[in-house]
N, C-alpha and C positions, 0 to 999 in steps of 0.2 A: 410649281405644282398648282393646278387649277382647283379651286374650291367653289362650288356653287351652293349658295345659301338660299333656301326656300322658306318663305313664311306665308301663311294664309291667315287672314283676319277680316273681320267685318268692319267696314268704315261706317260710323254713325253719321257724322257730318264733318267733312273736311273741305277746305277750299284749296289747299295745296299741301304737299309733304315737305318736310325738311329731312333729308337723309344724310347720315353721317357715315362716311367711309373712312376708316382710320388704318394707319400702319404704325411704324415705330414712332413717327412724329406727326404733328398736325401743323398745317400752314395757317397762320392768322388770316382772317378775312380782310380783304382790302377795304379801307375806308375811302369811298369815292368822294366824300366831302373834302378830303385833304389831299387829293391828287394834284400834282403840280402841272401847269401848262407851260411849255417852253416856247420861246420866240417873242421878239418884241418888234414893234412896227417903227415907222419913221415918218418923215414929212414928205409931202408930194413935191416932186421935182420937175416932172415932165407933163406933157399933154396926154390925153387919153390914147390908149392903144386901140386902133380900129380892129373890129372883128374881120377875120379873113376866112374864106372857105378853102379847104384843101383835102387831099386824099389821105389815106392811112399814113401814119408817121413811123419812122424807124430811127434808131440811135446808131451813131457811128462817128467817124472822123469828120472834123469841121473842114469845109472848103476854104475858110478864111483864116482861122487860127489853127496851127498844128497842135494836135492833142496826142497823148502817148498811145502806144500800142497796148500797154497794160498799165495798171495802177499799183503794182506790187510795191515798188519803192516808195511812192507817195503815201500809200496806205500804211506803211510801217511807222509813219509819224502821227497817225491818228490814234493816239494812246490814251486820250482823256486825262493826261497828266502834263502839267506845266513843267518846263525846265527849271530845276531847283536853283541853278546858278543865276539865271535871269530873274527869277522870283526874288532871290536874296538881294541881288544888285539894285533893283528898283526901290527896295526898302532902305537902302543905305542912306544915312542922314546927309552925307556930303552930296550925294546925287540928288536926293529929293529936294534939297535946298535950292538947286538950280531950277526946279520945275516952274516956280512962279517968277523968279528973278530973270531967268534966261532960258526960255523954252527951247530955243534953237540949240543951245549948249547942252541941255538935258537930253534931247533926242540924239544929238551927235555922240554924246558919251555912251548912251545905251547901244547905239549902232556900233560903236567901236568895241564894246564888250561882246556884242553878238558876233562880230567878225573875228574876235580873238577866241571865242568859244566854239563857234560852229565849224563843222567839218566840211560842209557843202552848202549849196544854195537852198536845198530843201530845209536844212536846219536853220539857215538864216531867216527864211520865211516863217518857219515854225516859231522861232524865238521872237520875231517881231510880233507875230500873232499873239504869243503868250504875254509879252509886255503890255500890249494894248488891252487884252481881255482881263488881265489882272489889275491894271491901273485904272481903267475907265469903267464907271458905273452908268447904266442907262438912266437918262434924265427923265424919269417917269413924271415928276411933278410938273415940269414945263411942257412935256408932251401932252398931258391931259388938260392942262389949262390953256394950251394954244399959245404959249409965250416962249417958244423955243428961241434961245439966244444965238449969237453968232457961232457957226459951226466950223470955223477955220481951225486948223490943227493946233495953233498956238493957244487958243481959248480952251480947247479940249484938254490940253496938257495942264494948263493952269487950274482949271476947275475940277478935273478928273471926272467930268460928266459929259455925256453927249447923247444925241439920237443917232440914227444910222448914218446920216451924212457926215457927222463929226468922226465917227469910227472909220469910215472909208477914207476921209481926208487924212487922218493920222496914219493910216496904213500906207497911203500913197507917199507920205513924207518919209516914213521908215524905208520904203523900197527905194526911194530916191537916194537916201544916204547910203544904202547898201548896194547901190548900182544894179538893181534888179528891175527889169521891165514889169510894169503893172498898169492896170487900167481901172478907173472907177466906173461902175455900172449902175444905172438907175432903171427902175421898172416897177412892176407890181409884185408884191409878195404877200403871201397868206399869213400875215402876222396879226398882232393885236388890233382890234377894230374892224377886222374883215370877217366875212361870213360866206362860206362856200355855197350856201343855199341862195345867195343873192350876189352874183358876180357879173351882172350884165354890163357894167362899165368898169373896165380895168384901168383906173387912173393910176399913174405912177405914185407910189407911196413909200419907196424903200431904195436904199443904196447899198451896194456891196462891191466886191473887187474881183478881178482876175489877175493872175500873176504868171510870169514866164520863168520856168526853171528848165535848164538844159534844152532850150528851144521848144519846149512843150508848154501849153497854157492850161492853167488850173483855176478853179473857182474857189472863193473864200468869202465867208460872211463873219467878220469879227463881232458884229453886233449880237447876233444870235448865239455865238460861242461864249459870250461874256455872262450870260444869265438868262433869266426868264421873268415874265410878269406874273405876279400873284395879285389878283384883283387890280388895283391901281398902283401897286408898289412894285418896284424893281428888286429882284433878288440876284445878288452876284453868285454865279455858279459856273465855274470854268468847264468847258468841254471842247472836244475837237470834232464835233459832229459835222461842222461846215468847213473844215480844213481839207482842201484837196478832194472834196467830194465829187464823185463821178457826175458828169453833166446830165446823164440819163436819170439820175436821182434828184439832182438839184432842180430840175425843171418841174418837179411835182409841186414846188412851193414858190419858185422864183421865175417870173416871166419878164425878161428884160425888154425895154422899149425898142432896142435895136436887136433884131433876131440873130445877128452874127454873134452876139455875146452869149447865146445859149451854148456855144461850143459843141453843137451837134452837126452831123453831116447834113441832115435834112432838118432845119429848124421847124419847130411846131408853129402852126398858126394859132391865133387867139382862140379859134373854135376848137382846135385839137387840145389845147391846154385846158379849156373849160370842162372837158369830160374827165380829166384826171382827178382822182381823189387827192385830198391833202395828206400825203404820206411824208414822214420825216426820216432822217438817216437811220435811226435805230431800227425802224421797221424793216428796211432793206438789209441791214447788217445781221439781224437776229432771226429773220423768217424767210421762208420760201413759199410761194404759191398765192400770196395775197395780192399780187400785182394784176390779177385778172379782175379784181374788183374795180368798178368805175365810181366816179363821184356820185352819179345817180343810178340806183339799181331798182328796177321796177319788178315787183312780184305780186302774187295774189295776197298772201298774208304770211309767208314763210320764206326767209332768206337762209340758204344752206350752203356752206362752203368748206373746203378742206385746205390744209396748209401744214407746214412743218416749222418748228421753232428749235433753235440751238439748245443743246443740253444745258441745263442749269438756269434756263429762262422760262418765263411764263407770260402769256398774253391773255388779257381779259378785255371784255367789250361792254361798254355802258351805252344803253339805248334810251332815248327819250324824245319827246316832241320839243322843238326849239323853244327855249325859254321856260321849260317846265322841268319838274324833278325827274330823276331817273326812274324808269319802269323796272319793277322788281319781277323776278321769276319769268323773264321773257327771253333769257339767253341760256343755252345749254351746250356745254363743251365736253367732249370725250376724247381720250387718247387711245389709240390702238397701234402698238408696235411703231411708235414714232410719228404716225400720221394723226393729225388732229382734225376733228370735225366739229364745227360750231353751227348751231341752229338759232336763228333769231325769229321769234314769233311776234307779230304785230297785232295789238288788240282791236284797232279800228282802222278803217281806210284813211289814208293820209300820209304825210311825210314824217320821217323820223331820222334824227341825227344819231349816228353811231360813232363813239370815240374809242380808239384803240389805246390800251395801256400795256406797258411792259414792266415786269418786275424780275428781280433775281430770285434765287432759291429761298432766301430768308427775308425777302423784301416785305415790308408791311404797308408800303405805299408805293405807287408807281408814277412814272412820267407818261404823259400822252405822247404817242408817236404817229397818230393818224386820225383822220376823220373822213367819213363818207355818209351818204344819204340813202335810205331805203324808202321807196314809195310803194305803199300797200294799196291794192284795189279792193280788198275785201276785209271784213272783220274776222277775228279769230278769238276763241275763248281758251286756246291752248296756253297753259302755263307749265313751267318746269320746276322740278325740285331743286332745292339749294344743295349743292355738293360741297362739303368741306373735306378736301382730301389732297390729292396731287403730289404727296411725297412718294406715293407708289405710282409709277408711270402709267401702268395699265389698269389701275382700279377703274371699274366700269359698272354703271347701273344698266342692267339689261331690261328689267321690267319693274314698275311701270315708268315710262319716260315722260308721261304727260299728266297734267292735272287740269281742272279740278276732278277729283274722284266723285263717284255717285253715291248718294246715301243708300245704305243697305247693300252695297255691292261688295262681293268677295274679290279680293285682289291678291294675286301672287306676286311677291317681291323676289326678283332674281338679281343677285349681285355677283360680279366676277372680281376677285381680288388675287 
């Protein structure tokens, strides 16, 4: 049933409105100070990737490595849950005692357990991925100090720490023991220490892997699936975001030095990669319609876009000038029968970084899943009210949608609930 609520009042002096729309429950406001940023960087391995010019790009089968017709089977293993058997096994005292004394025996024992437990090669790869992501922590201390130690797989096993090269070396070792074809890939990745607003030189800074299952090749990044960086500290946080991820999504953040390793029918040039926003797996998994956004979006002073989000999930957008605090009352989002419209108003001409966050129904803090830039050519004094709602899908502010309001102005408020 539609209820239209009308109010008339005289505004004496207001800079903006805070409007509360409530239903049976209220959703806590997200604290942007505490939002986690996922993804960790690595050390440079290769020379710079030269910029190339090319035509429009498309995604499809690779002419070098065979890729699957569909990803249904592979995606069934992207559960965000580690295998409990492997998790318990690597914690066993008798197995862990081998780790420093006999790293080769340690890996062989875990590989034997994987072979004993797994039903197919997809599970073998998944369990190897799980063992690495649960065992190894990102070596943030040495990464930031520039004192990264030997990254061979033996040292990684002994210390239980690594940067990207160590993760990929250990994955190669597990695949060798499991008799599964794999490849170590190096290139540029949009991880810690990178800035999408300044990517003129794409020096190689990361390592990841590809793996062959049932004659088809898939991409994997164990480093980024093991956790994320919070400030200059590493946080262990298992995920399967980068396990068997489709290459057309992987390319948004990983640009290999050898274009064949993109696993795309028509590999992207450096120039084509440079226009892509920094979008992460959860954005593709949970939303539709955001892929039309580019890394750089030029507008007068208003960026307006529509999209859809899976039931039970919510997207929010933080906007600010690089290196400065988040701008308040500059983002306005409404939902109408499943379709979501977001408007971003820019106060001054210039460049602004937008970070995308996702949360579940009851989430109080979100993870970032994308970044893009808006370049405004004109100033704008438009601000938006703060809406505290969204447990009611179609709760909607009809009027007024913009602030500031004028002194001595009579304003009609119209709300649809």
